[in-house]
C-alpha positions as MATLAB code, in Angstrom:
seq = 'MAQQPQRKEAPRGEEQSSPRPAASHPTAASAASAANAAPAHPEPDERIVLIDGSNVAHSSEGEKPRLANILVVADKLREEGMEPIIVADAALRHQIDDRGAYEKLVDDGKIKQAPAGTDADYFILSFARELGASVLSNDRYRDRIAKYPEVEDRIIRYMIVADEVVLERRTKRRKD';
ca = [
      25.060   30.202  -20.556;
      25.007   33.977  -19.873;
      22.847   34.839  -17.105;
      19.983   37.646  -17.574;
      19.804   40.642  -15.294;
      17.394   39.870  -12.752;
      14.102   42.596  -12.901;
      13.479   43.914   -9.417;
       9.914   43.666   -8.806;
       8.262   46.635   -7.006;
       6.541   46.196   -3.914;
       2.809   45.460   -4.162;
       0.421   48.748   -4.329;
       3.949   50.915   -5.578;
       4.750   50.982   -9.125;
       8.122   51.070  -10.898;
       9.081   54.200  -12.036;
       9.427   55.364  -15.378;
      11.994   56.996  -17.336;
       9.897   59.369  -18.111;
       7.726   61.904  -15.858;
       3.797   60.478  -15.623;
       3.036   64.129  -16.483;
       4.955   64.260  -19.332;
       2.746   60.936  -20.853;
      -0.216   61.625  -22.744;
      -2.240   58.827  -21.250;
      -1.213   59.597  -17.972;
      -1.897   63.611  -18.785;
      -5.673   62.175  -19.691;
      -6.404   60.059  -17.151;
      -5.207   62.413  -14.532;
      -7.709   64.822  -16.301;
     -10.313   62.590  -16.673;
     -10.054   61.664  -12.702;
     -10.656   64.903  -11.816;
     -13.671   65.499  -13.950;
     -17.682   64.458  -13.302;
     -17.690   60.845  -12.682;
     -19.002   59.188  -16.233;
     -22.617   58.054  -16.466;
     -23.440   55.034  -18.876;
     -25.283   56.039  -22.151;
     -29.357   56.354  -21.445;
     -30.701   52.700  -22.073;
     -34.346   53.375  -23.213;
     -34.977   49.703  -22.636;
     -34.488   49.498  -18.893;
     -37.404   51.600  -16.619;
     -37.043   51.418  -13.126;
     -40.626   51.856  -11.890;
     -41.574   53.581   -8.511;
     -43.716   51.078   -7.143;
     -44.736   52.762   -4.124;
     -46.114   55.766   -6.746;
     -47.558   53.920   -8.795;
     -49.308   52.121   -6.321;
     -50.960   55.069   -4.529;
     -51.928   56.331   -7.924;
     -55.664   55.301   -7.284;
     -56.907   58.814   -5.735;
     -58.970   57.735   -2.607;
     -57.849   54.353   -2.576;
     -55.701   52.237   -0.913;
     -52.222   51.380   -2.834;
     -53.094   48.488   -5.657;
     -50.825   46.139   -6.547;
     -52.735   46.087   -9.659;
     -51.662   49.298  -10.542;
     -47.992   48.124  -10.553;
     -48.769   45.245  -12.794;
     -50.852   46.981  -15.501;
     -47.823   49.356  -15.642;
     -45.149   46.675  -15.751;
     -47.150   45.083  -18.619;
     -47.336   48.249  -20.622;
     -44.038   48.306  -20.372;
     -43.116   45.327  -21.535;
     -45.766   45.518  -24.651;
     -43.404   48.448  -25.511;
     -40.156   46.217  -25.454;
     -38.950   47.579  -21.772;
     -37.522   45.708  -19.320;
     -39.150   46.931  -16.113;
     -37.645   46.806  -12.637;
     -40.072   47.422   -9.697;
     -38.466   49.340   -6.954;
     -40.325   49.822   -3.643;
     -40.324   51.463   -0.555;
     -40.459   48.660    2.559;
     -43.321   50.417    4.207;
     -45.464   49.731    1.021;
     -45.825   45.779    2.108;
     -48.016   46.818    5.077;
     -50.231   49.086    3.373;
     -51.031   47.200   -0.370;
     -54.232   46.072   -1.516;
     -53.099   41.687   -1.881;
     -50.449   41.426    0.699;
     -49.996   37.702   -0.090;
     -49.590   38.269   -3.854;
     -46.735   41.397   -2.995;
     -44.873   39.474   -0.681;
     -44.525   36.499   -3.171;
     -43.518   38.927   -6.074;
     -40.775   40.093   -3.336;
     -39.914   36.836   -2.293;
     -39.799   35.869   -6.224;
     -37.614   39.103   -6.583;
     -39.882   40.519   -9.324;
     -40.377   43.653   -6.659;
     -37.051   45.082   -4.980;
     -37.783   46.407   -2.005;
     -35.660   48.872   -0.162;
     -34.409   48.452    3.157;
     -36.945   49.180    6.027;
     -36.124   52.659    7.058;
     -34.613   54.040    3.778;
     -36.004   56.059    1.136;
     -36.723   53.763   -1.833;
     -36.430   57.025   -3.917;
     -32.234   57.044   -3.566;
     -32.335   53.815   -4.886;
     -34.398   54.064   -7.710;
     -32.483   57.596   -8.800;
     -29.190   55.731   -7.749;
     -29.976   52.178  -10.123;
     -31.159   54.881  -12.877;
     -27.790   56.380  -13.104;
     -25.552   53.376  -12.818;
     -27.877   51.752  -15.363;
     -28.436   54.644  -17.380;
     -32.289   53.586  -17.171;
     -34.835   55.545  -17.453;
     -37.552   56.034  -14.268;
     -41.618   55.896  -14.294;
     -43.005   57.802  -11.597;
     -45.134   60.844  -11.326;
     -43.184   61.734   -8.008;
     -40.460   65.151   -8.886;
     -37.957   64.056   -6.817;
     -37.987   67.351   -5.851;
     -35.601   66.720   -2.878;
     -32.998   64.465   -4.078;
     -32.922   65.498   -8.501;
     -30.038   68.048   -7.928;
     -27.684   65.079   -7.275;
     -29.175   63.313  -10.456;
     -29.639   65.834  -13.298;
     -29.370   63.247  -15.780;
     -31.685   61.135  -14.789;
     -34.358   64.180  -14.989;
     -34.894   64.204  -18.709;
     -35.397   60.110  -18.212;
     -38.819   60.592  -16.309;
     -41.488   58.991  -17.947;
     -44.973   60.406  -16.507;
     -48.218   58.149  -16.249;
     -52.093   57.794  -15.766;
     -53.903   54.991  -15.307;
     -57.674   54.641  -15.993;
     -60.013   51.611  -15.916;
     -56.875   49.968  -15.502;
     -55.546   50.890  -18.987;
     -51.871   53.031  -18.758;
     -51.080   55.868  -20.814;
     -47.565   56.970  -20.752;
     -45.690   60.058  -21.426;
     -42.457   60.801  -22.685;
     -40.987   64.163  -23.699;
     -37.506   65.327  -24.926;
     -37.190   68.051  -22.401;
     -39.129   68.384  -19.476;
     -40.811   71.325  -18.513;
     -39.352   73.066  -16.168;
     -42.079   74.275  -13.020;
];
């Protein structure tokens, strides 16, 4: 019985050389140019909406931040067939009007709280990018939006009057 020639294994982390140079291989060339291009972002998913919980809670002028604002906005999004994800600054727990109910929602994972000492805006915009989600907020994110241009056209503005929510959606935003 003839013995099969043994295939030499490449050490871990190293690839075996191929008979053709990688640059001449069309798939390798495509991969190399894709690696140099801007990172790909998922297609927008209109069902997922990140709620800027701190912005929404503070939207009642002259009042203490209201948990009811966050809840009524989340309910409105669900009524419209969307999946809300609430993200808030850690400081909101010290300012909110119904601290006990707020803490329970955080403990139950219904409100995602940014780590203390960080800015929730970074997490909201980063998750919006990663998930292809929209963002519900009246914040213009002027200090961060340049790094997240794909999110800018997916920001949903809102108003709450007498616990009723009206959402504004535009296909393109006005430039200030």
